[in-house]
ROKOLBA-490338 format. One record per residue (C-alpha): x, y, z; residue in three letters. Coordinates in nm, 3 decimals, decimal comma. Layout:
BEGIN
+---------+---------+---------+------+
:      xx :      yy :      zz : resn :
+---------+---------+---------+------+
:       X :       Y :       Z :  ALA :
...
+---------+---------+---------+------+
//
This chain:
BEGIN
+---------+---------+---------+------+
:      xx :      yy :      zz : resn :
+---------+---------+---------+------+
:   1,483 :   1,171 :   1,141 :  MET :
:   1,284 :   1,179 :   0,826 :  LYS :
:   0,941 :   1,028 :   0,860 :  TYR :
:   0,804 :   0,856 :   0,561 :  MET :
:   0,464 :   0,774 :   0,667 :  ILE :
:   0,220 :   0,929 :   0,394 :  MET :
:  -0,161 :   0,924 :   0,402 :  ALA :
:  -0,413 :   0,942 :   0,114 :  GLY :
:  -0,737 :   1,129 :   0,173 :  LEU :
:  -1,066 :   0,995 :   0,036 :  LEU :
:  -1,417 :   1,022 :   0,182 :  ALA :
:  -1,720 :   0,821 :   0,078 :  LEU :
:  -2,015 :   1,004 :   0,240 :  THR :
:  -2,207 :   1,302 :   0,108 :  ILE :
:  -2,434 :   1,498 :   0,336 :  TYR :
:  -2,766 :   1,647 :   0,224 :  SER :
:  -2,773 :   1,989 :   0,059 :  CYS :
:  -3,020 :   2,233 :  -0,090 :  LYS :
:  -3,042 :   2,314 :  -0,458 :  LYS :
:  -2,984 :   2,682 :  -0,515 :  THR :
:  -2,880 :   2,905 :  -0,800 :  THR :
:  -2,541 :   2,938 :  -0,634 :  SER :
:  -2,294 :   2,665 :  -0,549 :  LEU :
:  -2,460 :   2,431 :  -0,295 :  PRO :
:  -2,305 :   2,380 :   0,045 :  GLU :
:  -2,124 :   2,053 :   0,113 :  TYR :
:  -2,159 :   1,984 :   0,485 :  ASN :
:  -1,850 :   1,768 :   0,518 :  SER :
:  -1,639 :   1,696 :   0,820 :  ASP :
:  -1,270 :   1,788 :   0,792 :  PRO :
:  -1,009 :   1,521 :   0,728 :  VAL :
:  -0,729 :   1,538 :   0,986 :  ILE :
:  -0,381 :   1,406 :   0,919 :  THR :
:  -0,146 :   1,430 :   1,216 :  ALA :
:   0,127 :   1,193 :   1,330 :  TYR :
:   0,249 :   1,338 :   1,660 :  LEU :
:   0,610 :   1,226 :   1,675 :  SER :
:   0,805 :   1,245 :   2,000 :  ALA :
:   1,087 :   1,499 :   1,985 :  GLY :
:   0,944 :   1,685 :   1,686 :  ARG :
:   0,733 :   1,995 :   1,630 :  THR :
:   0,356 :   1,964 :   1,631 :  MET :
:   0,230 :   1,968 :   1,270 :  THR :
:  -0,119 :   1,895 :   1,139 :  LEU :
:  -0,282 :   1,906 :   0,796 :  LYS :
:  -0,651 :   1,952 :   0,716 :  LEU :
:  -0,825 :   1,861 :   0,392 :  THR :
:  -1,182 :   1,840 :   0,268 :  HIS :
:  -1,365 :   1,520 :   0,211 :  GLN :
:  -1,414 :   1,444 :  -0,158 :  THR :
:  -1,765 :   1,413 :  -0,294 :  SER :
:  -1,843 :   1,093 :  -0,486 :  THR :
:  -2,108 :   1,285 :  -0,683 :  SER :
:  -2,049 :   1,471 :  -1,007 :  SER :
:  -2,206 :   1,774 :  -0,839 :  THR :
:  -1,958 :   2,038 :  -0,730 :  VAL :
:  -1,998 :   2,153 :  -0,371 :  PHE :
:  -1,864 :   2,447 :  -0,179 :  SER :
:  -1,699 :   2,396 :   0,159 :  SER :
:  -1,592 :   2,638 :   0,430 :  PRO :
:  -1,225 :   2,726 :   0,406 :  SER :
:  -0,980 :   2,517 :   0,605 :  LEU :
:  -0,736 :   2,806 :   0,622 :  ASP :
:  -0,717 :   3,054 :   0,908 :  GLY :
:  -0,892 :   2,836 :   1,165 :  LEU :
:  -0,812 :   2,862 :   1,535 :  ASP :
:  -0,668 :   2,521 :   1,619 :  LEU :
:  -0,596 :   2,472 :   1,988 :  ILE :
:  -0,379 :   2,202 :   2,143 :  ILE :
:  -0,390 :   2,138 :   2,516 :  THR :
:  -0,143 :   1,925 :   2,709 :  CYS :
:  -0,192 :   1,917 :   3,082 :  GLY :
:  -0,216 :   2,279 :   3,198 :  ASP :
:  -0,056 :   2,417 :   2,881 :  SER :
:  -0,247 :   2,558 :   2,582 :  THR :
:  -0,103 :   2,618 :   2,234 :  TYR :
:  -0,250 :   2,784 :   1,926 :  HIS :
:  -0,141 :   2,641 :   1,592 :  LEU :
:  -0,037 :   2,875 :   1,311 :  THR :
:  -0,162 :   2,827 :   0,955 :  ASP :
:   0,150 :   2,807 :   0,737 :  THR :
:  -0,046 :   2,781 :   0,412 :  GLY :
:  -0,236 :   2,502 :   0,244 :  GLY :
:  -0,421 :   2,425 :   0,570 :  ALA :
:  -0,099 :   2,301 :   0,731 :  VAL :
:  -0,089 :   2,406 :   1,096 :  TYR :
:   0,208 :   2,404 :   1,331 :  THR :
:   0,358 :   2,556 :   1,645 :  ASN :
:   0,738 :   2,565 :   1,671 :  ALA :
:   0,719 :   2,602 :   2,050 :  ALA :
:   0,524 :   2,278 :   2,089 :  LEU :
:   0,764 :   1,982 :   2,095 :  ILE :
:   0,591 :   1,648 :   2,134 :  ILE :
:   0,690 :   1,441 :   2,439 :  GLU :
:   0,651 :   1,070 :   2,503 :  ALA :
:   0,391 :   0,963 :   2,757 :  GLY :
:   0,185 :   1,282 :   2,730 :  LYS :
:  -0,166 :   1,329 :   2,594 :  GLN :
:  -0,242 :   1,602 :   2,340 :  TYR :
:  -0,596 :   1,724 :   2,281 :  ASP :
:  -0,703 :   1,908 :   1,966 :  LEU :
:  -1,003 :   2,140 :   1,943 :  SER :
:  -1,135 :   2,377 :   1,675 :  PHE :
:  -1,463 :   2,489 :   1,522 :  VAL :
:  -1,537 :   2,403 :   1,160 :  TYR :
:  -1,861 :   2,440 :   0,969 :  ASN :
:  -2,049 :   2,520 :   1,290 :  GLY :
:  -1,930 :   2,210 :   1,476 :  LYS :
:  -1,661 :   2,162 :   1,738 :  THR :
:  -1,400 :   1,915 :   1,619 :  VAL :
:  -1,199 :   1,736 :   1,885 :  THR :
:  -0,928 :   1,471 :   1,885 :  ALA :
:  -0,689 :   1,319 :   2,137 :  ALA :
:  -0,363 :   1,127 :   2,114 :  ALA :
:  -0,123 :   0,973 :   2,365 :  ILE :
:   0,241 :   0,951 :   2,261 :  ILE :
:   0,391 :   0,602 :   2,299 :  PRO :
:   0,732 :   0,533 :   2,448 :  SER :
:   1,048 :   0,517 :   2,240 :  ARG :
:   1,142 :   0,163 :   2,128 :  PRO :
:   1,401 :   0,010 :   2,362 :  VAL :
:   1,680 :  -0,245 :   2,321 :  ASP :
:   1,669 :  -0,209 :   1,942 :  VAL :
:   1,928 :  -0,422 :   1,763 :  THR :
:   2,000 :  -0,545 :   1,411 :  GLN :
:   2,165 :  -0,872 :   1,311 :  SER :
:   2,374 :  -0,707 :   1,037 :  ALA :
:   2,479 :  -0,358 :   0,927 :  THR :
:   2,587 :  -0,471 :   0,578 :  THR :
:   2,450 :  -0,727 :   0,334 :  ILE :
:   2,552 :  -0,824 :  -0,020 :  SER :
:   2,313 :  -0,925 :  -0,296 :  VAL :
:   2,348 :  -1,008 :  -0,665 :  ASP :
:   2,241 :  -0,762 :  -0,930 :  LYS :
:   1,968 :  -0,899 :  -1,155 :  ILE :
:   1,957 :  -0,789 :  -1,519 :  ASP :
:   1,884 :  -0,937 :  -1,861 :  SER :
:   2,209 :  -1,137 :  -1,850 :  THR :
:   2,138 :  -1,299 :  -1,513 :  THR :
:   2,073 :  -1,673 :  -1,528 :  THR :
:   1,983 :  -1,855 :  -1,211 :  GLY :
:   2,134 :  -1,587 :  -0,992 :  GLY :
:   2,005 :  -1,298 :  -0,793 :  GLY :
:   1,745 :  -1,354 :  -0,526 :  PHE :
:   1,608 :  -1,671 :  -0,681 :  GLY :
:   1,926 :  -1,860 :  -0,766 :  GLY :
:   2,037 :  -2,153 :  -0,548 :  PRO :
:   2,289 :  -2,053 :  -0,286 :  GLY :
:   2,248 :  -1,682 :  -0,357 :  ASN :
:   1,988 :  -1,597 :  -0,094 :  MET :
:   2,119 :  -1,358 :   0,170 :  THR :
:   2,017 :  -1,418 :   0,529 :  ASP :
:   1,743 :  -1,178 :   0,642 :  PRO :
:   1,832 :  -0,883 :   0,862 :  VAL :
:   1,663 :  -0,942 :   1,196 :  GLU :
:   1,548 :  -0,633 :   1,387 :  ILE :
:   1,476 :  -0,697 :   1,755 :  THR :
:   1,341 :  -0,485 :   2,040 :  TRP :
:   1,176 :  -0,526 :   2,379 :  THR :
:   0,796 :  -0,549 :   2,361 :  ASN :
:   0,671 :  -0,679 :   2,693 :  ASN :
:   0,318 :  -0,540 :   2,652 :  ASP :
:   0,257 :  -0,666 :   2,295 :  ALA :
:   0,205 :  -0,315 :   2,161 :  SER :
:   0,218 :  -0,230 :   1,789 :  TYR :
:   0,532 :  -0,160 :   1,587 :  TYR :
:   0,599 :  -0,082 :   1,221 :  VAL :
:   0,931 :  -0,083 :   1,035 :  ILE :
:   0,990 :   0,162 :   0,749 :  VAL :
:   1,299 :   0,127 :   0,528 :  VAL :
:   1,422 :   0,405 :   0,297 :  GLU :
:   1,707 :   0,414 :   0,047 :  ASN :
:   1,920 :   0,725 :   0,115 :  LEU :
:   2,118 :   0,747 :  -0,209 :  GLU :
:   2,065 :   1,045 :  -0,443 :  ILE :
:   2,083 :   0,832 :  -0,758 :  ASN :
:   2,066 :   0,472 :  -0,638 :  PRO :
:   2,145 :   0,175 :  -0,859 :  GLU :
:   1,861 :  -0,068 :  -0,901 :  ARG :
:   1,915 :  -0,424 :  -0,785 :  ILE :
:   1,666 :  -0,564 :  -1,037 :  ILE :
:   1,744 :  -0,393 :  -1,367 :  ASP :
:   1,532 :  -0,572 :  -1,623 :  THR :
:   1,245 :  -0,493 :  -1,854 :  SER :
:   1,008 :  -0,670 :  -1,619 :  ALA :
:   0,742 :  -0,467 :  -1,440 :  ASN :
:   0,899 :  -0,449 :  -1,093 :  VAL :
:   0,840 :  -0,226 :  -0,793 :  ASP :
:   1,082 :   0,069 :  -0,797 :  THR :
:   0,978 :   0,235 :  -0,472 :  SER :
:   1,263 :   0,360 :  -0,255 :  ARG :
:   1,058 :   0,312 :   0,061 :  VAL :
:   0,893 :  -0,002 :   0,195 :  PHE :
:   0,733 :  -0,106 :   0,523 :  ARG :
:   0,586 :  -0,404 :   0,699 :  ASN :
:   0,239 :  -0,449 :   0,841 :  SER :
:   0,210 :  -0,375 :   1,215 :  PRO :
:   0,336 :  -0,646 :   1,446 :  VAL :
:   0,294 :  -0,705 :   1,819 :  THR :
:   0,609 :  -0,915 :   1,852 :  THR :
:   0,961 :  -0,808 :   1,947 :  GLY :
:   1,133 :  -0,893 :   1,621 :  SER :
:   1,097 :  -0,871 :   1,245 :  TYR :
:   1,303 :  -1,015 :   0,957 :  ASP :
:   1,376 :  -0,792 :   0,658 :  ILE :
:   1,445 :  -1,023 :   0,364 :  THR :
:   1,690 :  -0,942 :   0,088 :  SER :
:   1,401 :  -0,956 :  -0,160 :  ARG :
:   1,256 :  -0,643 :   0,000 :  SER :
:   1,541 :  -0,420 :  -0,118 :  PHE :
:   1,512 :  -0,261 :  -0,463 :  LYS :
:   1,835 :  -0,057 :  -0,462 :  TYR :
:   2,198 :  -0,083 :  -0,359 :  PHE :
:   2,349 :   0,165 :  -0,114 :  GLY :
:   2,273 :   0,314 :   0,225 :  ALA :
:   1,933 :   0,253 :   0,385 :  HIS :
:   1,764 :   0,396 :   0,692 :  ARG :
:   1,556 :   0,157 :   0,903 :  ILE :
:   1,305 :   0,329 :   1,129 :  VAL :
:   1,124 :   0,126 :   1,395 :  LEU :
:   0,803 :   0,304 :   1,492 :  TYR :
:   0,614 :   0,238 :   1,814 :  HIS :
:   0,255 :   0,314 :   1,711 :  ILE :
:  -0,088 :   0,335 :   1,869 :  ARG :
:  -0,369 :   0,082 :   1,798 :  PRO :
:  -0,567 :   0,341 :   1,598 :  ASP :
:  -0,280 :   0,368 :   1,348 :  TYR :
:  -0,247 :  -0,009 :   1,327 :  ALA :
:  -0,620 :  -0,028 :   1,252 :  LEU :
:  -0,565 :   0,170 :   0,931 :  LEU :
:  -0,359 :  -0,117 :   0,794 :  TYR :
:  -0,633 :  -0,367 :   0,874 :  ASP :
:  -0,890 :  -0,155 :   0,691 :  LYS :
:  -0,682 :  -0,085 :   0,383 :  SER :
:  -0,484 :  -0,400 :   0,300 :  SER :
:  -0,167 :  -0,320 :   0,492 :  SER :
:  -0,138 :   0,042 :   0,388 :  SER :
:  -0,228 :   0,376 :   0,542 :  SER :
:  -0,418 :   0,506 :   0,240 :  GLN :
:  -0,773 :   0,513 :   0,377 :  SER :
:  -0,867 :   0,791 :   0,617 :  LEU :
:  -1,229 :   0,823 :   0,515 :  SER :
:  -1,387 :   0,659 :   0,817 :  THR :
:  -1,415 :   0,808 :   1,165 :  PRO :
:  -1,120 :   0,715 :   1,383 :  ALA :
:  -1,109 :   0,654 :   1,753 :  ASN :
:  -1,052 :   0,978 :   1,941 :  GLY :
:  -1,189 :   1,212 :   1,669 :  ILE :
:  -1,528 :   1,384 :   1,700 :  THR :
:  -1,695 :   1,563 :   1,404 :  ASN :
:  -1,404 :   1,471 :   1,180 :  GLY :
:  -1,230 :   1,181 :   1,011 :  VAL :
:  -0,871 :   1,088 :   0,946 :  GLY :
:  -0,586 :   1,016 :   1,184 :  ILE :
:  -0,465 :   1,200 :   1,494 :  PHE :
:  -0,218 :   0,969 :   1,658 :  THR :
:   0,114 :   0,950 :   1,839 :  GLY :
:   0,430 :   0,772 :   1,726 :  VAL :
:   0,781 :   0,727 :   1,864 :  ASN :
:   1,080 :   0,584 :   1,683 :  ALA :
:   1,438 :   0,465 :   1,682 :  ASP :
:   1,664 :   0,456 :   1,375 :  THR :
:   1,915 :   0,206 :   1,240 :  LEU :
:   2,121 :   0,203 :   0,919 :  TYR :
:   2,206 :  -0,072 :   0,671 :  LEU :
:   2,435 :  -0,086 :   0,369 :  GLN :
:   2,330 :  -0,302 :   0,074 :  VAL :
:   2,631 :  -0,390 :  -0,142 :  ASN :
:   2,665 :  -0,560 :  -0,476 :  LYS :
:   2,815 :  -0,911 :  -0,475 :  LYS :
+---------+---------+---------+------+
//
């Protein structure tokens, strides 16, 4: 399963420093980006916070650190694969377990913890194929907006007895997909789209959401509240990791667990 969740990294706080003849030290906390996905290898990326000042700061290297993950009685050391991306092929994430991160950076012990949610259950879709009109410069009154041309939404349902958070991510799988809306208008051409987190047991994907014909993958993610909070803080996106998150000490970013199930949908041309 290919996970499409991406995170931008921007920090807004600068810590005090001393003026010297050499490059001053920037006492930043590391930015952690880790989505612990059940059934997949543990992978984590570290980045520096970005100064909002025009002054250039030095920061301790994020490479070659000793990152330790503990789960129950087991301890794992993560290997730096380059670019401050750390992983351990022997560590496969499991649902229901808690994973604790610990490492020393810039003289401080950074810790984080995440519990992996359960896999979505009883996942169904109301259709596996839909047909929509192509919209181009010759279209008049057709396409999504024309009377009688609206396609019924695809309803995704699942069991959610505890009102926990879920997110749906849809990706077009074609190598060279044909655009549904092919006009000179300034339209969104992204091949991936998602909804804001919901605590219900269903979600309707409207035909307007699709930008391309062809095969699509629909991934229903069971997420933790800390991940859902990112959407609330950044207008329904996961682009802001600059504030301290629950479960992270001496760092910012996201260290959270996810679990998912996958469906497929074909979008055909009428």
